[in-house]
C-alpha positions as CSV (number, residue, x, y, z in Angstrom):
1,M,21.0,5.8,4.1
2,T,20.4,2.0,4.3
3,K,19.1,0.3,1.2
4,L,15.9,-1.3,2.4
5,P,14.6,-4.7,1.1
6,P,11.5,-4.4,-1.1
7,P,8.5,-5.3,0.8
8,R,6.9,-8.8,0.2
9,A,3.1,-9.3,0.0
10,I,3.2,-10.8,3.6
11,D,5.1,-7.7,4.9
12,I,2.4,-5.5,3.6
13,E,-0.5,-7.6,4.8
14,I,1.3,-8.0,8.5
15,L,1.9,-4.3,8.6
16,A,-1.8,-3.4,7.7
17,M,-2.9,-6.1,10.4
18,T,-0.8,-4.6,12.9
19,L,-1.7,-1.0,12.4
20,W,-5.5,-1.9,12.4
21,A,-5.2,-3.8,15.5
22,E,-3.0,-1.3,17.4
23,A,-4.5,2.1,16.1
24,A,-7.6,1.7,14.0
25,D,-9.6,3.9,16.5
26,K,-6.7,6.4,16.6
27,P,-6.1,9.5,14.5
28,V,-4.3,9.0,11.1
29,R,-1.3,10.7,12.5
30,A,-1.0,8.0,15.2
31,I,-1.3,5.2,12.4
32,E,1.4,6.9,10.3
33,A,3.5,7.3,13.4
34,L,3.4,3.5,14.1
35,A,4.1,2.7,10.4
36,A,7.2,5.1,10.6
37,L,8.3,3.5,13.8
38,V,8.3,-0.1,11.9
39,M,10.3,1.5,8.9
40,N,12.7,3.2,11.3
41,R,13.5,-0.1,12.9
42,L,13.9,-1.9,9.5
43,S,16.3,0.8,8.3
44,A,18.3,0.9,11.5
45,G,19.0,-2.8,10.9
46,R,20.1,-3.5,14.4
47,D,18.1,-6.7,14.9
48,P,19.5,-9.4,12.6
49,N,16.1,-11.3,13.0
50,A,14.0,-8.3,11.8
51,R,15.1,-8.1,8.3
52,H,11.6,-7.7,7.0
53,I,8.5,-5.6,8.2
54,A,6.6,-8.8,9.1
55,A,9.4,-9.8,11.5
56,I,9.5,-6.3,13.1
57,C,5.8,-6.3,13.6
58,R,5.8,-9.6,15.1
59,A,8.9,-8.9,17.4
60,P,8.2,-9.9,21.1
61,F,6.8,-7.1,23.1
62,L,6.6,-4.5,20.5
63,F,3.1,-4.8,19.5
64,S,0.7,-6.5,21.8
65,C,-1.8,-7.5,19.2
66,W,0.7,-10.5,18.3
67,N,0.5,-11.7,21.8
68,R,-1.9,-14.6,21.7
69,R,-3.2,-13.6,25.2
70,D,-4.0,-10.0,24.0
71,P,-7.7,-9.4,23.3
72,R,-6.7,-7.8,20.0
73,H,-5.0,-10.9,18.8
74,A,-8.3,-12.6,18.5
75,A,-9.5,-9.6,16.5
76,L,-6.7,-10.1,13.9
77,R,-8.1,-13.5,13.2
78,A,-11.5,-12.1,12.7
79,I,-11.1,-8.9,10.7
80,P,-14.7,-8.1,9.5
81,P,-15.2,-8.5,5.8
82,G,-15.6,-5.0,4.2
83,D,-13.6,-3.4,6.9
84,A,-12.8,0.0,5.5
85,A,-9.1,-0.4,6.6
86,F,-8.7,-3.4,4.3
87,A,-11.1,-2.2,1.5
88,T,-8.4,-1.9,-1.1
89,G,-9.3,-5.3,-2.5
90,G,-5.6,-6.2,-3.0
91,A,-4.6,-3.0,-4.6
92,T,-1.0,-2.3,-5.2
93,L,-1.2,1.0,-7.1
94,W,-2.9,4.2,-6.2
95,H,-3.2,8.0,-6.9
96,D,-4.9,11.0,-5.8
97,A,-8.4,11.3,-7.4
98,A,-7.6,15.1,-8.1
99,H,-4.7,14.1,-10.3
100,L,-5.0,11.3,-13.1
101,P,-1.6,10.0,-14.1
102,A,-1.2,8.7,-17.7
103,W,-1.0,5.1,-16.5
104,A,-4.5,5.5,-15.1
105,V,-6.3,6.9,-18.1
106,G,-9.0,4.5,-19.4
107,Q,-8.3,2.0,-16.3
108,A,-11.1,1.2,-13.8
109,S,-10.1,1.7,-10.1
110,I,-11.1,-1.1,-7.7
111,R,-12.0,1.4,-5.1
112,E,-12.1,4.9,-4.2
113,I,-11.5,5.9,-0.5
114,G,-11.1,9.4,1.0
115,G,-10.1,10.8,-2.5
116,L,-7.5,8.2,-3.4
117,C,-8.1,5.7,-6.2
118,F,-6.8,2.1,-6.0
119,Y,-6.0,-0.3,-8.6
120,R,-4.5,-3.9,-8.9
121,A,-1.4,-3.9,-11.2
122,E,-2.6,-7.1,-12.8
123,D,-5.8,-5.5,-13.9
124,I,-3.9,-2.5,-15.6
125,S,-4.0,-2.9,-19.4
126,A,-1.1,-1.7,-21.5
127,P,-2.2,1.7,-23.0
128,P,-3.3,1.7,-26.7
129,P,-0.5,2.4,-29.1
130,R,-0.5,5.8,-30.1
131,A,-1.4,6.3,-33.8
132,A,1.5,7.3,-36.0
133,R,1.7,11.1,-36.6
134,P,0.7,11.9,-40.1
135,N,3.5,13.3,-42.3
136,L,2.8,16.9,-43.1
137,V,3.1,17.8,-46.8
138,L,3.4,21.3,-47.7
139,A,1.9,22.1,-51.2
140,E,3.9,24.3,-53.2
141,A,2.4,27.6,-54.2
142,V,1.6,28.0,-57.9
């Protein structure tokens, strides 16, 4: 298994924009398949110029939305504010709303979309320190 480089902020943004431009009107499975294709190309490591997700998305002839003459390219430059595909407000953490992980207790999510709760890591406060357990003293029977 190839060790993949950690995604950079630009990688995440370019991948999201690519998936939006190429498949926003497609079923979720199609969007997932395109994302998997990008990750497959990254893990294959065959192209020395494609060491990051952003480079793969922008590779010539792979996704036409990055071709300046493609109508979808103009759409990339004018993504509507509030578009649901980008409505996570910079979130970097998430969980299924049906399961509250310990780190999310007492935290305010920035969005809930489709049963998923989204958070920004920088907004997560440290959990309050746990109170020390009281020592249990057994009284002697008289």
